[in-house]
C-alpha positions in Angstrom: -58.7 36.1 -44.1 -55.9 37.7 -42.1 -52.5 36.5 -41.1 -52.2 33.1 -39.3 -52.3 33.3 -35.5 -51.7 30.9 -32.6 -52.8 31.0 -29.0 -50.6 30.0 -26.1 -52.1 29.3 -22.7 -49.8 29.3 -19.6 -51.2 27.6 -16.5 -49.3 29.0 -13.5 -49.5 28.5 -9.8 -52.2 31.1 -9.1 -53.6 31.9 -12.5 -53.7 31.1 -16.2 -52.8 33.5 -19.0 -53.7 33.3 -22.7 -51.8 35.3 -25.4 -52.6 35.7 -29.1 -49.5 35.6 -31.3 -48.8 36.4 -34.9 -47.1 33.4 -36.5 -45.0 35.4 -38.9 -42.9 37.2 -36.3 -44.1 36.3 -32.8 -45.8 39.7 -32.2 -48.1 39.4 -29.2 -51.4 41.0 -30.2 -53.6 40.4 -27.1 -53.6 38.7 -23.7 -55.8 38.0 -20.7 -55.5 36.5 -17.3 -57.9 34.4 -15.2 -57.2 34.0 -11.5 -58.0 30.5 -10.1 -61.0 31.0 -7.9 -59.7 28.4 -5.4 -56.0 29.4 -5.6 -53.7 27.0 -3.8 -55.3 24.8 -1.1 -52.7 24.6 1.6 -54.9 25.0 4.7 -58.4 23.5 4.2 -60.5 21.7 1.5 -63.2 23.9 -0.1 -65.9 21.3 0.0 -65.7 20.3 3.7 -63.3 22.7 5.4 -61.1 19.7 6.4 -57.7 20.9 7.6 -54.7 20.0 5.6 -51.3 19.0 7.3 -48.1 20.9 6.7 -46.4 20.8 3.3 -49.6 20.1 1.4 -50.5 22.1 -1.7 -53.6 21.1 -3.7 -55.7 22.6 -6.5 -59.2 22.3 -8.0 -59.1 21.1 -11.7 -62.2 23.0 -12.6 -60.2 26.2 -12.1 -58.1 25.2 -15.1 -61.1 24.8 -17.3 -62.1 28.3 -16.1 -58.9 29.6 -17.9 -60.1 28.1 -21.2 -63.6 29.6 -20.7 -62.5 33.0 -19.7 -58.9 33.9 -20.5 -58.9 32.6 -24.1 -62.0 34.5 -25.3 -60.8 37.6 -23.4 -57.4 37.5 -25.1 -59.1 37.2 -28.5 -61.2 40.3 -27.7 -58.1 42.1 -26.5 -56.3 41.4 -29.7 -59.2 42.5 -31.8 -58.7 39.6 -34.3 -60.8 37.2 -36.1 -60.8 33.9 -34.3 -61.0 32.2 -37.6 -57.3 33.2 -38.3 -56.1 31.0 -35.4 -54.5 27.9 -36.7 -53.3 26.2 -33.5 -53.4 26.4 -29.7 -50.9 25.0 -27.2 -50.6 24.9 -23.4 -48.0 24.7 -20.7 -48.3 23.9 -17.0 -46.5 23.8 -13.7 -44.8 20.5 -13.0 -44.9 18.1 -11.4 -48.7 18.8 -10.9 -50.7 15.6 -10.8 -54.4 14.8 -11.4 -55.9 11.5 -10.3 -58.6 10.6 -12.8 -61.1 7.9 -13.9 -60.7 6.2 -17.2 -62.4 9.1 -19.1 -60.3 11.8 -17.4 -62.8 12.9 -14.7 -60.8 14.1 -11.7 -61.6 12.0 -8.6 -62.4 15.1 -6.5 -65.4 15.7 -8.7 -66.9 12.3 -7.8 -69.5 11.9 -5.0 -67.8 10.6 -1.9 -64.3 11.9 -2.8 -64.8 15.6 -2.4 -63.7 15.4 1.3 -60.5 13.3 0.6 -57.5 15.6 0.0 -55.8 12.8 -2.0 -58.5 13.0 -4.6 -57.5 16.6 -5.5 -54.7 17.9 -7.8 -51.3 17.7 -6.1 -49.6 20.9 -7.1 -45.9 21.0 -7.9 -45.1 22.4 -4.4 -46.9 19.7 -2.6 -44.0 18.5 -0.5 -45.5 16.1 2.0 -44.3 13.0 0.0 -40.7 13.5 1.2 -40.7 10.3 3.3 -41.7 8.4 0.1 -39.1 10.1 -1.9 -36.4 9.3 0.7 -37.4 5.6 0.4 -37.3 5.7 -3.4 -33.8 7.2 -3.3 -32.4 4.8 -0.7 -33.7 1.7 -2.5 -32.5 3.0 -5.8 -29.0 3.5 -4.3 -29.0 0.1 -2.8 -30.0 -1.6 -6.0 -27.7 0.6 -8.2 -30.6 1.6 -10.4 -29.1 3.1 -13.6 -31.7 5.8 -13.9 -30.8 7.5 -10.6 -27.7 9.4 -11.9 -29.9 10.9 -14.7 -31.6 12.8 -11.9 -28.5 13.9 -10.1 -28.7 11.0 -7.7 -32.0 12.0 -6.1 -35.6 11.7 -6.9 -37.8 14.7 -5.7 -40.8 14.5 -3.5 -42.5 16.8 -6.1 -42.4 14.1 -8.7 -44.8 11.5 -10.0 -43.7 8.4 -8.2 -43.3 9.9 -4.7 -46.7 11.5 -4.9 -48.4 8.4 -6.2 -46.8 6.2 -3.5 -48.2 8.7 -0.9 -51.7 8.2 -2.3 -51.3 4.4 -2.2 -50.1 4.4 1.4 -52.3 7.1 2.9 -55.5 6.8 0.8 -55.8 3.3 -0.7 -59.4 3.9 -1.7 -58.4 6.8 -3.8 -55.5 4.8 -5.3 -57.9 2.0 -6.2 -60.4 4.3 -7.9 -57.7 6.1 -9.9 -57.3 4.8 -13.4 -54.9 7.4 -14.7 -52.2 9.4 -12.8 -52.0 12.4 -15.1 -49.7 15.4 -15.4 -51.9 18.5 -15.5 -49.9 19.4 -18.6 -51.5 16.4 -20.3 -54.9 16.6 -18.6 -55.6 20.1 -20.0 -54.7 18.9 -23.5 -57.1 15.9 -22.9 -59.9 18.5 -22.2 -59.1 20.3 -25.4 -58.9 17.3 -27.7 -60.7 14.4 -26.1 -57.5 12.4 -26.4 -55.0 11.6 -23.7 -51.4 12.0 -24.9 -48.5 11.9 -22.4 -45.9 14.5 -23.2 -42.2 13.4 -23.4 -41.1 16.3 -21.3 -42.8 15.5 -18.0 -42.5 11.7 -18.6 -38.7 12.1 -18.7 -38.2 14.8 -16.0 -40.9 13.9 -13.6 -41.8 10.3 -14.4 -38.4 8.6 -14.4 -38.7 7.5 -18.0 -35.2 6.9 -19.3 -34.1 5.1 -22.5 -37.7 4.1 -23.0 -38.1 2.4 -19.6 -39.7 3.3 -16.3 -38.5 1.8 -12.9 -39.0 -2.0 -13.0 -41.8 -4.0 -11.4 -39.2 -5.6 -9.1 -38.1 -2.2 -7.9 -41.6 -1.0 -7.3 -42.6 -4.3 -5.5 -39.6 -4.0 -3.2 -40.5 -0.4 -2.6 -44.0 -1.1 -1.5 -46.2 -4.2 -1.9 -49.1 -3.3 -4.2 -47.1 -0.7 -6.1 -45.6 -3.1 -8.6 -48.3 -2.5 -11.2 -48.4 1.3 -10.9 -46.6 1.9 -14.2 -48.7 -0.5 -16.2 -52.0 0.2 -14.6 -52.0 3.9 -13.9 -49.0 5.8 -15.5 -47.8 4.3 -18.8 -49.4 5.9 -21.9 -48.4 6.7 -25.5 -45.9 9.6 -25.7 -46.1 12.7 -27.8 -42.9 14.5 -29.0 -42.7 18.2 -28.1 -44.1 20.4 -30.9 -46.2 17.6 -32.4 -49.9 17.6 -32.8 -51.8 15.9 -29.9 -55.1 16.2 -31.7 -57.8 18.6 -32.9 -59.9 21.0 -30.9 -63.2 19.5 -30.0 -66.6 21.2 -30.5 -67.0 21.5 -26.8 -63.6 23.1 -26.3 -64.2 25.4 -29.3 -67.4 26.6 -27.5 -65.4 27.2 -24.3 -62.6 29.1 -26.0 -64.2 30.8 -29.0 -61.5 29.1 -31.2 -62.3 27.2 -34.4 -63.2 23.6 -34.1 -60.6 21.2 -35.5 -57.5 23.4 -35.3 -54.2 21.9 -34.1 -53.6 21.3 -30.4 -50.0 20.8 -29.5 -48.7 18.1 -27.1 -48.5 19.5 -23.6 -45.4 21.0 -22.1 -43.9 22.4 -18.9 -43.9 26.2 -18.3 -40.1 26.3 -17.8 -39.1 24.1 -20.8 -41.5 25.8 -23.2 -40.0 29.2 -22.3 -36.6 28.4 -23.8 -37.8 28.7 -27.4 -39.6 31.9 -26.5 -36.2 33.4 -25.5 -34.6 31.9 -28.6 -32.3 30.0 -26.2 -32.2 26.5 -27.8 -28.5 26.1 -28.3 -26.0 24.4 -25.8 -24.7 26.7 -23.1 -27.7 29.0 -22.9 -29.3 28.5 -19.5 -32.8 30.0 -19.0 -33.9 30.8 -15.5 -37.7 31.2 -15.3 -38.1 33.3 -12.2 -41.4 33.5 -10.4 -42.7 32.0 -7.2 -39.9 29.4 -7.8 -37.2 29.3 -10.4 -36.6 26.5 -12.9 -33.3 26.4 -14.8 -33.3 24.7 -18.2 -30.7 24.4 -20.9 -29.7 22.2 -23.8 -26.5 20.2 -24.2 -25.0 18.3 -27.1 -23.8 15.4 -24.9 -25.2 13.4 -22.0 -23.6 14.2 -18.6 -24.6 13.2 -15.1 -24.9 16.4 -13.1 -25.2 16.0 -9.3 -28.5 17.3 -7.9 -30.0 18.2 -11.3 -33.7 17.6 -11.7 -33.1 15.5 -14.8 -31.7 15.2 -18.2 -33.9 14.0 -21.0 -33.2 13.3 -24.7 -35.4 15.9 -26.5 -36.7 17.3 -23.2 -36.6 20.9 -24.5 -36.1 20.5 -28.3 -35.7 17.3 -30.3 -32.1 16.4 -31.1 -30.5 17.8 -27.9 -30.2 16.7 -24.3 -32.4 18.9 -22.2 -31.2 19.6 -18.6 -33.2 20.9 -15.7 -32.5 22.2 -12.2 -34.4 24.6 -10.0 -35.0 26.4 -6.7 -38.3 25.6 -4.9 -38.7 29.1 -3.5 -37.7 32.5 -4.9 -40.5 34.9 -5.4 -42.4 33.0 -2.7 -39.6 33.9 -0.3 -39.7 37.6 -1.1 -43.5 37.5 -0.8 -43.4 35.7 2.5 -41.1 38.3 4.0 -43.0 41.3 2.8 -46.3 39.7 3.7 -45.4 38.8 7.3 -42.5 40.9 8.5 -42.2 44.2 6.5 -44.7 47.1 6.3 -43.1 48.4 3.1 -43.8 46.6 -0.2 -41.3 45.2 -2.7 -40.7 48.6 -4.5 -39.8 50.5 -1.3 -37.7 47.6 0.1 -35.9 47.3 -3.2 -35.2 51.1 -3.3 -33.8 51.0 0.3 -31.8 47.8 -0.4 -30.3 49.3 -3.5 -28.7 52.1 -1.5 -26.5 49.6 0.5 -22.9 48.5 -0.2 -22.4 44.7 -0.7 -22.1 43.2 2.7 -23.2 46.3 4.6 -26.1 44.5 6.2 -23.8 41.8 7.7 -26.1 39.0 6.8 -26.0 35.7 4.8 -29.2 33.7 4.2 -30.0 30.2 2.9 -32.8 30.2 0.3 -34.5 27.0 1.5 -37.8 28.4 2.8 -39.6 25.9 0.5 -36.9 23.3 0.6 -34.0 22.7 -1.8 -34.7 21.4 -5.3 -31.1 21.6 -6.6 -28.5 20.6 -5.9 -29.4 18.9 -2.6 -32.9 17.8 -3.6 -34.3 17.9 0.0 -37.6 19.6 0.7 -37.2 19.2 4.4 -34.4 21.8 4.5 -35.5 25.2 5.7 -34.5 28.9 5.6 -31.7 30.4 7.6 -30.6 34.0 8.1 -27.3 34.5 9.9 -25.9 37.8 11.3 -29.0 39.5 12.6 -28.6 42.1 15.4 -30.9 44.6 17.1 -29.8 47.0 14.3 -31.0 44.8 11.5 -33.7 46.5 9.3 -36.3 45.0 7.0 -34.4 46.2 3.9 -31.3 44.4 5.2 -33.1 41.1 5.4 -34.8 41.7 2.1 -31.5 42.2 0.3 -30.0 39.2 2.0 -32.9 37.1 0.7 -32.4 38.5 -2.8 -28.7 37.6 -2.6 -29.5 34.1 -1.2 -31.5 33.2 -4.3 -28.7 34.4 -6.5 -26.2 32.3 -4.5 -28.5 29.3 -5.1 -28.5 29.9 -8.8 -24.7 30.2 -8.8 -24.5 26.8 -6.9 -26.5 25.2 -9.7 -24.4 26.8 -12.5 -21.1 25.8 -10.8 -22.4 22.2 -10.4 -23.3 22.0 -14.1 -20.0 23.5 -15.3 -18.0 21.1 -13.1 -19.9 18.2 -14.5 -19.0 19.1 -18.1 -22.1 21.1 -19.0 -20.7 24.6 -19.2 -23.0 27.6 -18.9 -22.0 30.5 -21.1 -25.1 32.8 -20.9 -27.8 33.2 -18.3 -31.2 34.3 -19.7 -33.9 35.5 -17.3 -37.6 35.1 -17.9 -40.6 35.5 -15.6 -42.0 38.4 -13.6 -38.9 38.9 -11.4 -36.9 40.1 -14.3 -38.6 43.5 -13.8 -36.5 44.1 -10.6 -33.3 45.7 -11.8 -31.6 45.4 -8.5 -32.3 41.6 -8.4 -31.0 41.2 -11.9 -27.8 43.1 -11.3 -27.2 41.0 -8.1 -27.6 37.9 -10.3 -25.1 39.2 -12.8 -22.6 40.1 -10.1 -23.0 36.8 -8.1 -22.8 34.5 -11.2 -20.2 36.7 -13.0 -22.2 36.1 -16.2 -23.8 38.5 -18.6 -27.6 38.5 -18.1 -29.9 38.5 -21.0 -33.6 38.9 -20.6 -36.5 37.5 -22.6 -38.2 40.1 -24.8 -41.6 39.0 -23.7 -43.4 39.5 -20.3 -45.3 36.3 -21.0 -42.5 33.9 -21.9 -44.3 30.6 -21.2 -47.4 31.6 -23.1 -45.3 32.9 -26.0 -43.4 29.6 -26.0 -46.7 27.7 -26.1 -47.8 29.8 -29.1 -44.5 28.8 -30.8 -45.2 25.1 -30.2 -48.7 25.7 -31.6 -47.2 27.1 -34.8 -45.1 23.9 -35.2 -48.0 21.6 -34.4 -50.1 23.5 -37.0 -47.3 23.0 -39.6 -46.3 26.7 -40.0 -42.7 25.8 -39.2 -40.8 22.6 -39.7 -39.5 22.4 -36.1 -39.1 24.2 -32.8 -35.7 25.7 -33.6 -37.0 27.3 -36.8 -40.1 28.6 -35.0 -38.0 30.0 -32.1 -35.8 31.9 -34.6 -38.8 33.6 -36.1 -41.1 34.1 -33.1 -38.7 34.2 -30.1 -37.5 37.4 -28.5 -34.5 38.2 -26.3 -32.4 41.2 -25.3 -28.8 40.1 -25.0 -26.4 41.1 -22.1 -28.7 43.7 -20.6 -27.0 43.4 -17.2 -23.2 42.9 -17.0 -21.2 41.9 -13.9 -19.3 44.7 -12.2 -15.8 43.4 -11.3 -15.7 45.0 -7.9 -19.1 43.6 -7.1 -18.0 40.1 -8.3 -15.1 40.1 -5.9 -17.3 41.3 -3.0 -19.9 38.6 -3.7 -17.2 35.9 -4.0 -16.5 36.5 -0.3 -20.2 36.3 0.7 -20.7 33.3 -1.5 -18.0 31.5 0.4 -19.9 32.1 3.6 -23.1 30.9 1.9 -21.3 27.7 0.8 -20.1 27.0 4.3 -23.7 27.2 5.6 -25.0 25.3 2.6 -22.7 22.4 3.2 -23.1 22.5 7.0 -26.9 22.3 7.0 -27.4 20.5 3.7 -24.7 17.9 3.4 -24.9 16.2 6.7 -23.0 18.5 8.9 -26.0 19.2 11.1 -29.4 17.5 10.9 -31.4 20.1 12.9 -33.6 21.1 10.0 -34.8 17.5 9.5 -35.5 17.1 13.3 -37.5 20.3 13.4 -39.5 19.2 10.3 -40.2 15.9 12.0 -41.3 17.6 15.2 -43.7 19.9 13.2 -45.3 16.9 11.5 -45.8 15.1 14.8 -47.4 18.1 16.4 -49.7 18.6 13.4 -50.6 15.0 13.4 -51.6 15.2 17.1 -53.9 18.1 16.4 -55.7 16.5 13.5 
């Protein structure tokens, strides 16, 4: 028998990736990717061709099982290892991604009669059409002085469990009535592996408004919407599993899918961002990890509880047990760059980056707001939209591209400043995700934030983080911190701020802040009016 191995499976927005990892030192021995056949459903349903309104983003749960059937066996083959050496498997998922299921975990979209109802499908994290429901949750919570609201920076997101569930109740009561469990995809996939539904403490705290052992009260839910008062008890509440603990054992069916040994440990589910912190060995207070992909999620640990305006949440043990885990984020980052290159620029990312890198800071004369997919932090408003100020007839594609890169860095600086001012100082910024390959973008982030930038040593941070959790669940390490020290990987201070660049970006950031507050803090409501008009036009066409 060879050395003990674990498998980490990362379920992203467009694909799932499996990686085989050596438990002793975190060496990544093999990996494979499976692209979701249906991708993101944001225009039509696959079964009927029914058109979807704006701000919808759905997925097909069978695609996730396809990752288990394809990526895991392929990763084992790529590693050239004996599957019998694998002692545990763990998964991570996008969040908040929700699956409406029956009592046995069957997704409603797989039932006859529901394949044509969009509310029966998975609501992906970037499904933002529940903003009206989120607005009502926030307003009522403020009126009632709900004590849980400050734990989320004063605002509950339309991306999260309660807003999305309320949308189902109000727009598809038949789906709501048929739904027995409202399940995070992070837990649904573990359910498929083990045959047991265990709700992970991470998503319950960050996305499910579980604070100090309690969800929002029945009185609050009843006042929010008649018929919603029993939501927690009937469809949401479920036994919790601590991060790094064992959710169950791999079933015979899942073993046949994956090629892994039946009965090995399956770890409690987790979120792609939070599971990445141990992979970067960033589990101490002050170390902020920015997982940069289509969006960016910022996570960090703190020794004390603080209420940070506009944060996505603070959860006791939300990243590692024993510390307060903080989360913030940006709804669009890589998506914004992809949108621009896909629609408005003939040159690809590499060429635009090369041209943009030749410019002096401020040479393009532009400032942009990074809200093309709304604002997750610190404004928590998904009806905000993108802005580019300063364009002239001389503006070139590389000018706009660089301005968009800078805008996302400004957004991260806004988050860091908000945390620091609230008593949660950020001392190091660690980058994970595919965008860390862009050296220009990384240097811009170092200069804008005036922080040394470290980068994770793995190109597959979430999958590695899941493999670390699998090792803990299998008993190879006593806790996540010990496993992270042995298996995590990070390169410290790869990018350092250039003082002259820092000064130049301070001036541009001041302009960004002016626009940020004008459009985002009530100075001008034009973005909300335009969003409302778009919805009305779309409704008239449907």
